[in-house]
N, C-alpha and C positions, 0 to 999 in steps of 0.2 A: 374526557378532558373538561376541566372547569373553565369558567369564564376568564379567570385571572391568567391561567396558562395560555388560553387561546389568544388573549390580548397581547401577552408577552411574545408569543410566536409571531403574531402579526407585526409586532414592533421590531423584533430582532432577526427576522428571516431575511437577511440581506446577504449579498455576496461576501464570502469570507474564505481565507485559505484553510486547507485541511491540516496544515502544519506537519507534513511529513518531513519538512526541513524548516529551519529558520536561518537566514531569511528565506522566504518562499521564492520559488524559481523566477517569477517575473520581476522580482526586486533584487536579483543578483547584480553585482557591480560590474561583472564581466571584465575584471582586472587581471585575468589569468592568461599566461602564455605557456607554451610547451615546456620551457625551461623551469618556470616557477611551479608548474604542475609536477614535473619530475622531482623537483626538490622537496615539495610538500608531501608527496606520496612516500618518498624515502624517509622523510622525517617521521611521518606517522608510523611507518613500518618499524623504524628503529625504536620509537617510543612505546608502541602498543602491540606490535606484531607478535612478539614472543609470548607475552602473557595472555592476550585476548584473541589472537589469531585474526584471520582475514575472512570476511564473508563475500561471496561472489553473487552478483545478480546478472543473469545471462538473458538478454532480450532476444527472443526468437520470433520474428515479426510476421510470419506468413500465416494466412488463414485461407481455407478453401471457399468460404462464402462470407458475405458481409452481414454482421448483426447490426441492425440500423440504430440501435441505442448506443453503440460502443464509442467510447472516447479514447481508446488506446491507439498507439502507433502500430499500424498493421499494413500489410500488402496482401491483396486478395489475388489468389492464383490457384489453379489446379495443377500447375506444372511442378512436379516434384524434382525435376532436375536442378532446381535452385538450391536444394539441400546441401550438396557437397561443397560448392563454392562458398556458401555462407559458413558452414562448419569450419572450413579451412581458414577463413578470415578470423573467426573467433579464436582459433588456436594460435594464429599469428599474433593477434592482439595480446593474448595472455603471455606469449613469449616475451613481448616487450616489457610487460610488468615484471616478469621473472628476472629480466636482466637488471632491474633496479635493485633487487633484493640481494643482500649479501649471504642469505641462507635460504633453504627451501621454506616457503611460507607455510605456516600452520593454517589449516582451513577450519574456521568456526562454522561455516555453513555455505550452502549453495541453494539458490532459488532460480528455477527456470520460469520465466514469464513471457508474455507476448502481447499481441498475436496469440497463436495457438502452439505451444511447445510440442504437443502431440501431432501437429502437422508433420513433424520430422519423424522419420522411421526410427524404430528402436536401434537399428544398426548405426544410423547417423548419430544418435544421441550417445551410443556406446563409444563411437570414435572420438567425439568431442570430450566427453567426460573422462574417458580412459586416459587421454593425454593430460588433462588437468590433474587427475588424481595421481598419475605417475610423477608429477612434478610438484608435489605438495605433501605435507604431513597432516593427516586428518586427526583433529582433536577428539578426545574421547566423548565429549558431549556435543559434537557437531550435529547440526540440524540441516538435513537435505530435504528440500520440498520442491514440488512442481505444480503448475496449473494444468489441469487436464480438461479437455472437452469430452463429456460423457459419450458423445456419438463416435468419437474416433480414438479414445484411449483403449488400447487393446491389452489383452493379457501379456503380450510380448513387451509392450511398453512398461507395464507395471512390474513384470518380473525382471526385465533388464535394469530398470532404475533401482529396484529393490536390491538387486545383487551389487549395485554400485554404492549402496548405503542410504538410499532414499527411504524415508519412513513416513513422510507426510504428503498427502495429495489434496489439492484444492480443486473441486469441481465447480464450474460456472453453471449454476442452475437458473438463476434469475427469477423464474416463475414457472409453475406447472400448468397454468391455465392455457388451453390451446389457442383461444382467441388472442391472448396476450402474446404467446409465442409466435403466432402468425404475424402479428403487427410488428414485432421487433425482428422478424426473420431469423428466429432461432428455435426451431422445432426439435425437441428432444423428448421422446416419450418417457414416462415414469419408469417403464421397464428397462430402458437403456441406462438410466441413472442407477437403478437398483442393481443391475448387473455390474456396472463399473464399480459401485461401492462394495458389493459383496466379493468380487474378485480381489479388490485391493486388500480387504480384510483377510480373505483366505490366504493370500500370499504372505501376509504378515505386517502390513502397514499398521502403525499404531495410532495414526491420527488422520481422520478424514474431515475435510472442511467443505461446507457448502457456501457458495456466494449467492445471496438472494438480493433482489432490488425492490424497493418500494417507490411508487410514483410513476410506474410505467403505464402506457396507454391501456385502457379497458380494465385496469385493476379496480376492484372495490372490496369492501369488507368481506363479502362472501368468497370471492376468488382467493383472497389472502388466507382466509380460514381453511379453504380447501388445500391450498399449497402447503400450509403448515401441517395439515393432517397427513399429507404424504411424506413430508420431512420427518414427522414423528415415527413413521414406520421404519425409517432407515437410521434415525438417531445419530447424525454425525457428531464428532467430538467437538467441533467448533462450527460456528455459523457467523458469517459476516452479512449483516443486513443493511445494505447501503442505500442511501438516498440517490435516486436517479438524478444525474446532473444534466439539465437541459441547456445545451449551448449550441443551437442550430447555426449560429453565425460561424462557428468553428467546425462543427460536424454536420455537414449539409444533409446527410441521410436522416437526421433526427426530424427534419421538417415533414417527413412522410406520414407521421402519426400525431403531429402537434395538436390537432383538434380533438384527440381522444384522451388527452392527459387529464388526470384529476386536478382539481384546483388545490391551492395551498392548504386549506383546511382539511380537505378530503385526504390529501397526501399525508398530513401529520396524523390523521386518524388511522391510516394504514400502518404507520410506524407504531403507534400506541397499541393497536390491536396485536401486531406481530410481537411486540415486546411483552405484552401480557401473556400471549400464548407460550412464548419461550420460557417465561418465568414458571408458568404452570407445568411445562415439560421438564423443568429442573435445570435450565440453563441460567448462568449468571452473567450479568453485564460486565464486560472487561473494560470498556471505554467506548469511544466513538464507534458506533456501528458493530461492535464485536461482542460475541457471546460464546461461552464455552461451558462444558460440563465441569463439575467440581474436581474430578480426577485429572483433568487435562493440565499439563505443565503451564499453560498460559494463565489459568486461574491461580495456580500455586504461586506463580511469579507476581501476579496481581496482589494476592494476600500478603506476600512477603516483601512487597514494594521493590521488586526486582524486575519489573516490567520495563521494556525498552520499546522505542519506536523509530522507524526509519522509513525510507521510501517504499518498502514492501509492506508497511503497516506495523502492527504490534508484533513483538518478538521476545523470546526469552534470551536471545543472544546479546551479551554486553559489548560485542566487538565494536570498536570505534572506527574500523576500516571496512568500508563497503566499496568494492570495486565493481563497476558496471562494465560488462562486455556486450558488444552488439550495438546496432544503430539505436540512437535515442536514449540509451541507458544512462543512468545517473550514478556517479560515484560520490561518496562522502568519506573523506579521509580526515575528518575532525577539523583540520586546519583549513580545509577548502572543499568546495563542491566543484564538480565538473560534469558536463553533459556531452555525450557524443553527438556527432552529426546525426540528424534525424532521418535523412533519406538514405536508403540502402546503397545505391550506387556510389555516391560521394563518400559514404562511410567506408566502403570496401576499397575505394581508391586511396584514401588517407592511410589505411592500414597496409595496403599493398605497396605503398611508396616508402614504408618504414617509419611513418609518422604516427603519433597518437591521433585519435579522431575527436578529441575534446574541442568543441566549438563554442562552448558557453561555460562560464564559471564564476566563482566568487571566492575570494580570500577572506577568511574570518578575522574580524577585529576582536579585541578583548571584550568589547561591549556585546558583539554578536555572540561570543561564546557564553557570556553570562545570561543573555536573554534566551538563547536556545535552551540552556539548562533549565531555566525557570519555566518556559513554555512546555518543554517535554515532561517535566515533573507534574505540571498541571494536567496534561493530557493522559499521562500514564497513571498517576497516583491521586489525581484530583486535589492535591495539596502540595505546598512547598514552603520551606523556611527560607527567609531572606535575611541578609546581613543588615545591620542598622544603617550602614552607608547606602545600601540599595533603597531602603524605605525612605531615607531622607532625600534621595535623589528623584523620587516620584514627583511629577509635575502636578500643578493644580488641577489640570484637566484629567489626569489619570486618577487622582484621588476622588474627584467628583464622580467619575464613572464607577469606581469601586464602591463609593457610598451609595450610588444609585442601585447597583447590583445587590448590595447588601440589604438595602431597603426593600427590594423586590423579592428577597428570600432566596437568591441564587448562590450566595457565598457569604462567608465570614472572613474578616481580615483584621489584623492589628499590626503593631510594629515588628512582630516576630515572623509573620507569614500569612498565608492565605489558604483557605479550605473551600473547595467547591461543594455545595450541599447537593443532596439527591435531586432536588428540584432544578438545580443549575446545570446538571450534566448535559442536557440537550443544548445548552447555550454556551458550551465550553469554548467553542471557536470564537465566539463574540468576546468572551472574557480574555482569551489569549491576545486578541487584537489590541486590547488596552495596553499591552506591553510591547507591541510591534512598532518600534520607533521608526524603522525604515519605511513602513507603510504610512505612518503619520507624517513623515517628511515629504511624501509624494501623494498626498490625498487628492490632488487635482487630477491625477491620472486614473484611468479606468483599466481594470484588469479582468481577465476572463475567469473569475472564480465562480464556483457553484454557490447556491444559497446555503446558509449555515445550518438550516433546520429542515 
């Protein structure tokens, strides 16, 4: 890392949204009620459902033990009797959406997230997904994926989900160093990860993803090199190399290892080393934190400028309708966002009473739609073209920032559009904030965003 890059990182490593949505969740207007939600879901289905289909995100919140770094919505329990009532609630929630649609929905994709989806038995997942698939038409290019914990993802899980159409599995690895694993309370031997990966491939999964994190306690350049040497032996199709988000005011368990975290310069060195190793291994950078092998569809979408991004991250699916099922899950129906009640018991009560569980939301304005398009194009393609009217509408402050970024070698722009340069990719969240008018309107407020770099 040269001195110029180091000084820019120090300058721009400030809290910033990850832009899995625009506006970002803390800036939603919360102008949504059940009637308007139903109307906008139906409008989106009528406008886009037949051509693009519907993608489902199903949040399965239970975990058997607490990983202390984790910022996900989860419930820690070893009581597996919670499975059946929760699955029944998911089915009931999906029934409510089905009642809005005038025809069986086309499914463009399903993603199981959590928590730990493989906390649930293969039989429970079969019951839930079997119902969903019996009441939908699966598109030819549908992508079904799930997040698996290597310690408890069994052959039965993998075979059952494969038989239901799943072809991609994402394993949460984080790090292979034992001291790091002990510190974050997630001990999973390399042999378990190897077994889970090999069984998936043996069954027929065409895409295996590893989630890795940099900036964890006790990590250093040597441990990162060792982790990647083990990753190289298994050669997953995709790798997400995330920055650890330290928010102990929100996630109390993170305080347990605070004194062992690398400093900001050390943390960035971990990323640079990981990125260098990934490049040497033949992986290509897709966008923020994501890498893939060249034969992976994600890379092909990147090359062909058909990459998309939603609350689940980068995707090849163009579907404008993402329905979230389960507590805390977020839906994006193009015209509006909605988030379910976060806590399990009230969520189940809402659904049990025949209501939707949406407790937070945002109706998109025309300006929101234009800004979202711009930000998503920058994050997916590192470039965008804009209309003359948009350029003419940029404020003096926005132009000053763009001139500053251009002078620092992060981007080029003119009256026709903007292009992020290679040196600017690590700063892309900062560049996107330039166009985030809702954040600019509320600069006096503080939000719980992780640092940008």
